[in-house]
N, C-alpha and C positions, 0 to 999 in steps of 0.2 A: 844038612837038614836040621840036625840037632842044634847047631849054632844059630841058625835062623830062628828056630823056635824060642831059644833062650833070649835072643835079641828082641823078638816080638813081645815076649813076656815082660822084659825090662821096660820096653816102650810103654806097654799097657800099664805097668805099675807107676811109671813116671807120670803119665797123663792122669791116672786115678788120683795120685797125690796132688797134682796141680788143681784138679777140679775140686777135691776135698778142701784144699787150702783156701781157695777163693770163696767157696761156698761157706766154709766155716767162718770166714771173716765177715760174711754177709749176715750171719745170724745175730739176732738181737735179744736183749734182756728187757722185759717190761716190768716195771715196779709201780704199784699203786699205793697211795697213802690217802687216808681220809676216814670219813664216817659212814653212816648207813647208805648214803648215795653211792659212795665208792664200791660198796659191797653188793649193790643191786637189791636192797631190802624190799620185800614184797608186802602187800597188805596183810599177809598171813604171818608176819613176823619171822620169816625165814629168808635166807639169801636166795636170790634168783639169778638169772643171767644179767650181768651188768655190762656197761659199755667197755669195761676192761676185759671181760670175757670175750666179747665180740672182737676186740682188737687182737687178743691172743689167738683166737680161732683163725683170723685172717692170715697171721704170720705162720701158723701151723700148716694151713693149706698150701702155702708157698714154700714149706720146708725151710723157713728162715727164723724159726723161734728157737732161741738158745735156752731161755729160762723165763718163767712167769712167776712173779712174786707178789701176791696180793695179801700176804700174811701180816703186814703192818697196818692194814686197814682194820677198823674196829667200829662196831655199831655204837652210835651215840658218843663217839670220840669228840672232844672239844678241841678248839684251836690251842688252848693253853696246855692241854694234855699232850697234844702232838709236839708242841715246842719242847715240853719237858722230856718226852721220850727221845727226841733227837739230841738234846743237850746231854742226857744221861746215857745216850747211845744204847738204847734198848736192844737186847739180844734175844733171838729166838733160835729154835733148832728145826732145821728142815732136812729130812732124810739123814738123820744122825750127824748133821754138820751144823755148827754154830754160825749164825749170820747176824751181824749188827745192823741197825737201821742206817747208820752212816755208810757202811760198806754197800748196802743195797742201793742207796741213793747214788753213791759214787759210780757204781758199775752199771747203772741202768743206761740203756740207750733211749728208752722212752719212759718218762716219769709222769704219772697223772696224779693230780691232787684235787680232792673235793672235800672241803672243810667249811663248817659254819652252818650247814643245813640243819642238822639235828638241834643245835643249841639256839638257833634263831627262828625256827619255824613255828614255835608255839609261844612266843612272847611278844610283848609290846616293845618295839625297837626304839628306845629313847636316844637322845643325842649323846648321852654318856656311854651307852652301849656301842654306838657307832664309833666314838672316839677310841674306846678301849679295843674294839675289834680292829680298827685301823692300826693301832700301835702293835697289837699282837701279830697282825698279818705282815707288817713290815719286818718284824723280828723273825717270823717264820721263813719268809722268802730270803732274808739275809742268811739264815742258816743253810737253806737249800743251796743258795748260790755259792757258798763257800765249799760245797761238795760237788756241785754240778752246774754247768753254765748254759746248757742248751737242751732242746727237746723236752722241755718241761711244760706240761699242759695244766693250766689252772681253770677249774670250772667256776662259773658264776653260780648264783643262787636262783631259784625261781619262787614265785609267790605261791603260798598255800592259803587255805581258807582262814588261817589263824593270824595272818598279818596282811598289811596293806601294800599295794603295789608301789607307792612312793617310797616307803621305807626300804623295800627290797631294791628298788632302783638306785637309791643312794648308797646302799651297801655294795651293790654291784659296781658302781662308779669307783668306789674305793678299791675294790678288788682289781678292777681293770687297770686303774692308774698305777697301782703298786706293781702289778704283774708286768705291764709294759715297760715300766721304769727299770725293771730287772732283765729286760729283753727275753722274757718268757712268753708263752703263747696263752692268750686269754680265750677261753671257749664260752661264748655267751649262750646260755640255755634258758634265759629268762622268759622267752616266749613259749616255752613248752607247756606252761600252765593253761594256755588257751586251747590245747588239744585235749578234748574230753576223752578221747579214746585211749589216751596215755594213762588215765587215772580210773581204774575200775571202781573203787569205793574208798579211796584214801588219798593222802597227799604224796604217797610213795609212787614213783613211776613204775609202770609195768615194762615188759620186755621191749615193747614198741618204742617207748620213750628212751630206753637205754640204747636201742639200736640207732635212734636219731642222734644221740650224743656221740656214739661211736663214729657215725658218718661225718659229723662235724670235726672230730679229732683227726680222722683219716685224711681229710682234705689238707690238714696242716702239717702232716708228718713229712719230713724231708730228710731221708737217710739213703742216699744213693738210689738203688733200685729196689728198696724195701717193699713198697706198696704200689 
C-alpha cells in the first residue's frame, strides 16, 4: 500500500511537471513602444486603458502572460527619440532588475509600436516632413528587425482636427509600405477618426477606441494557441 502511494505520488509529480512545462512554454511577453497613443493617453492628460492593456488582460485571463513591459513607451516621444533610445540601448529598472530596450525587444513574443502620432498631429505636414519621416521610419524598423523578426505590430496614424486627411493618408501609405517590406504587421486605424463616440472632447481616443485597436491586433496574432 505504501509503495502504491509513493508510485501514485511520483506519477502525480511527473504529470504536474509536464503540464507546467508546456504551459510555461505557452506564456508570452508583450512589449510596447511608442508615444501617447501607445500609453492610452486620455483627454485629462493621464494614461488610461490602452490597446496594450486590453491585450495584456486577454492573456492574463488565459493564464498565458509571462510579462508585460510598457515601460519604454513615453508621452510625446518622437520617432527620432525612439531611434536614439534603441541605438543607445536605454536601460530601465523593473522590480530591482535592469532591462535594456534591446533586451526587451528581443525577448518579446508580441511587440507593438505606435509612433508619429504626437509629433504629427498638430502640424502642417509638408513634403519635407514626409520625406524625413520616411527616412526615420526605415531606420527604426531596420533597428527593430535586427532584434526581432516577427509578431511586430505597427499602428497607422489617424486624422485629428489639426491636420488634413490626405496628408495622414500619405504618411500611412509610407508606414504601410515600410512595415510590409519588413514582413511586419500593419494595423490600419485611420478610420477611427470617423467614430465620434471614440473622442469625448479631444483627439485622444477613449477606451472604446483603444478596444477597437486591440481587436484589430488580436485578429493578427498568430502564436500557436495563444488567443
